[in-house]
N, C-alpha and C positions, 0 to 999 in steps of 0.2 A: 270507353267513359262510361259510366252509368249515372242516371239520374237519382235521386230520392226515391223510397217508395212513394206512394201513390197520395197515402196518408201524413204526407210532410206537410204540415201548417203554412199556408200560400199569405205570402203578405200582400196587402193590396197594393196598386200602383201608387195610389195618392194617399196622404194621410196629413188631413190639415193640422190635425194636433198629434203628432206621434209621438210624444214622451210617453205620455201612460202607457201606448200599447207595446211601447219597450220594455215594460214591466208585468210580461202576460204571466211568468210564473210565479209570482208572488204568493197570491191565494193559494195554489198548489201547493207550491212550500212549505206555506203555515198548516195545511190540513196535513200532508204526509209526516210534519213532526209531530203528530199527535195533537194539537193545539185547535181551541173549538170557542173563538170566542163568537159573539151575534153577527150576525150579518152588518148591522149597522157600526157595529166599531170595528170590525175588519174593512168596510168601507171607508172609513175616516182614516184607517191605520193606511192603507194602501195610497189614499190623498195625501196621506202627509208625506208618504216615501215618495211621491211621484213628484210632489214639489220641489224636495229637495235634490234628486235627479235632474229636474228642470235648473236648477240654482247652480248644478253643477257646471256648465256650460253658458257659454255667453247666447244670446240668441240670436244672432247672425251666424255661429258654429254651430247652433243647431238646427239652421234654415239650411246651412251648405251641408249637414251631414243629410238632414231628409232630403234634399236635392240629389246627393251623391247616388242614395239608397234608390229613389225614383230613376233615374237616368239606368242603375244595374239593373233591377228588374225588368223595366221596358224592355233593355237589350236581350235579358234570358229569356222573354216570351216571344221576343222577334225571330231568335234562333233555336227554340224548342228544349230550352234548359230552364232547370229550375232554380230560383237562387235561394233557398233552403236544402239542405245543410250547407254551409259555405264548401266549393269543391276548389280546389287548387288549380287543378286543368281549366274549369270553366274562368276562373280570375284570372288565369293568366291571357286565354283565348281573347277575356273581355278585356283588359289592357292593351292586347295586340290589334284590336279592332278599334279601339280609343286613338291609340298613336297611327293607325293607317287613316283613319275618318273614313265618312259612307258615302263617296260622292256620288252613290245613287239614291240620297237623300238628301243631297245639297250640305251634308255637315263636314265642317273642314276638320284636319287631324287636330288632336289636342295637344297641347304643351308639356313637355315634361312633369313642369310644375303642376301643373293641373290633372296628369294622371296620377302624381302621386297624394297631392290631395283628394284624389278620388280614393284610393286606397286605405288611406286614414278615415277617411269617412264610412265606408265598407268595415272596415276593422272594428270602427265605433259600433256601425249598426248589427253585426254578428254578434260581438260581446254582450251589447243589451241582451239581445234573445237567447243569453246561454251557449252560444256555439262560437268559441271563439275562432276569429281565421290565424291561418299560419303561414304570415308574410315569408317568413325566413325561406319556406318550401321551394324546391329548386323550379317548380315551374311557373311559381309568381316571378322569385328573386332572378330566374336567368333572362327571362323576358323582358322584365324590369332593365335589367343590366344592359341589356341590347337595345334598348328604345333610349336610354341614355347617352351610350355610346353612338348612335344613329341620329339620333335627333335634339342632342340637350343641346344651347345654345348658352353664350355669357349673359347672363341678367341684365336687362333694360332698366336703367335708373332713371325715377322722375327727376326732372329736372330741379332745381335749388332753386326758391324764389327766396333771393338776398331782399336784404334791409332797403335799397334805393326802390328794387321792384316792388317789393310791398306798398312801398309809398306812394308811385305811381297809379298802383292799383288800387288801391280804396280812395283815390282822387279820380276814379271813374264811378264812383257811387255816388248816388246823390244823398239831398239830406232826409229825406222822408223815412217814415218808421222801418221801411224796407233795407232803405241806406245805413242807416243809424245801426239797424238788428247785423247786416253783413259785415259791416265795418268791425262791429266787436268780435264778430267770430273771426276773421281774416287776423285781427290784432291778438287775439287772447291765443288761438291755436298757434300763431306765430310765435310769440314770446312765451310761453307755455311750451313749446316743442310737443303737441298733444295731434293724437292721431282722430280723424273723424267723428270716430264712434265716441271719444273720450269729449269730445269737444259738445256734440248734440246731446250727449248722455247726462251733461251735467242738469244738476236742480239749483235755482237761485238762492236754497238754504238746506240746511239739512232735514231728510226725512226718512222714518225709519223704514216707512213704508211705501216710498218710492222706487219705481221700477230702473231709475235711472243709476250711472255709473258714479256718480260724484256727487261734489255740491260746492261752491265757493263760499269765502270768507273774505268780508271788504275789510281792510285796516285803515282808515282815514291817513291820511299823508305817508303811507307807508305802501302799500301795494295791495294785492289779492292772492289769498294763499286756495289754492285747489287743491281738495281730495280725493283721490281716485280709487277704485276699485278695479285692481288687473288683475291679472293672471295668478299671480304669487301672494296677494294680499293686497291691502293700503296702501297708498304712498301719496305724499304732498308734495305739489310742486308752488314755489313762490314764486310768480310775477310780481315784479316790481315796477314803479310808475316810470314814466317814461320822461324825454326830456324836455316837450312839448305836450300840451293839450291834444293838438294835431295829430300826435301819433303814439299815444299812450292809450293801453290797453286798458287801464284802470278809467281812465275818462271816458273809452267809448262803452264799458261796461255799465259803470253809472248812469249815463245817458241813455242808453238802451232799457235799462232797469226802470228808469224816471218815466220814461213818453210811454213806454211800452206797458206803464202800470204791471210790473210782473213782482207779485209779493208771494207767489209760494210757486212748487211743482216746478215745471220744465223752467231753464232759463233762456233757450232757444225756442221759437215756436214758428208755426205758421203765420201766416197775414193774411188774410182774405183781399180777393181783389181788389174791395175799396181803396187799399192802403192805410187805413185808419183802425181795420179793427182787428187785434191779436188773437188769434185761436189759442183754446189750451191744449194743444195737441203738440207734441214735442217733433221738431223735423227731424223727417230722414238723416241719417248720415251721407246720401248721396247728395245733400245738398251740398255740402261743402265742397265734393269734389269737382261739382260745376261749378260754384262759383270761385272756385281757384282760377279753374281752367277759362272762365269766361273774362275773370276780371285781367288774365295775365293776356288773353289776345286785346282785349281791349286796351291796353296798357302799351301796347306794342312789346313787351319782355321777349326777347330772342326774336327782334323783326328781321333779323339775318338769313331766316329760314324761311321754307315755305309755308304757307298757311295749314297745309294739312299735315305738316311733318312737326308744327308747333303745337296743334291741337292734342298731340298723341304726348308732347311732353310734359304736362301738367298736370296735377291731382292733388288729391287732400295730403297724401306722404311729401308735396314739394315743401307745405311749411315747416314740418319738421328737418328736412333737408336744409333748408333756408336757416333755419338757426343754429343749427353744426355748423354750417359753413361760414358765419356770418359774425357769430361773436368771438371777437378778439379776447378768447379768456383760455385759462388753463382748461385743459382737455378733460379733466375729472368734474369739472362743473358742470360742463355739458352732457357730460353721464349720467351725471346725477340728476338733471332737468328731462333728458328724455327716457330716463326709468330704467338704462340698460344694465345688464347685469356685467356686461364686461367692455374694455376700451376698444375690443377689435370693431365690437357690434356698433360704438358711437362711431367709429373710423369709418364705415361704410355709408354714414351720412354725410360726412364732410365733403364735400364737391371741390375743396379749394387747397385740401390738406396737401402741404409740401411732401409726398411721398419719398422723396431723396435727400431730406433734411439728415439724415443719420445714412452716413457711406459707409457703408461695410468695409468696401473697396478698399478706401483710402486709410482704413483702420487698422485694416490687416497688413499695410507697410505698401500695397501696388499704388 
């Protein structure tokens, strides 16, 4: 197995803003085409292209891909390989090492899902550098197939937070600013079937210059219209008023907005330690996962299980799964609310679905 020539450009292990460096060949390409814009104009064109390149994927995705590259580049240096150009043999060795773990460094084996995600991250990074990775090459595909066969496990789904569970969870929250904010997060996330990134990405009003993922519009006596920017475009989610003010997501939102004095910008924000001052910074999506876990444990949800096992059951997705499992309504409405393109995907979220409602055995005459 040969390494690339010594003059192959090396990529730094740590790149705080990697996207601009992911387009290193733009200037060279323009010059090769015979164009000769002024340096200032060329820099402006590169900046514009870079900004659109950043917008092609979410911040979380970009961070994950950057982390994948750093992990791969670091492994290559330790083992004496060069990360560029992409070598199918080296990548095959890399994913094999990921599956085996590194006991001498205290690193556990990675799951199949994580390894596949790493491969996707590497493919994206190589493509951005103008050197696509051949994922179907036998040196990669065969090793990955063996990893799947030997290490793949059935997916472990997060526990669904049902309607009664959610009522018990919000009852554990106080009535101070932090409690009002977190109550609105849980009720809106559940009733809207929202992902945690969608919850914290919301703005209180439409703002063309925002870095958020969408905004809300409150309609008096009706509900809240949530407008979200997804992977495939914009979608709208209607959240109606509840049967009582205590459990109504719209009332919780209105209360938080009024007492938190949220006039513009991020809807859900950090609160200072004095529990009286609302920051201008947007909450991290990790707060939603922690909030669901903490309130579910405090409310005694699934108290039949040991504490350590219960702690692993709940996360941000518990809210989406809870709506899908609790709503006694036609499946197509749940599918629309969750933004799924297929009913099969929606069924994966329905923990209480009657899987044997359609009995093909009897239908076939047996």
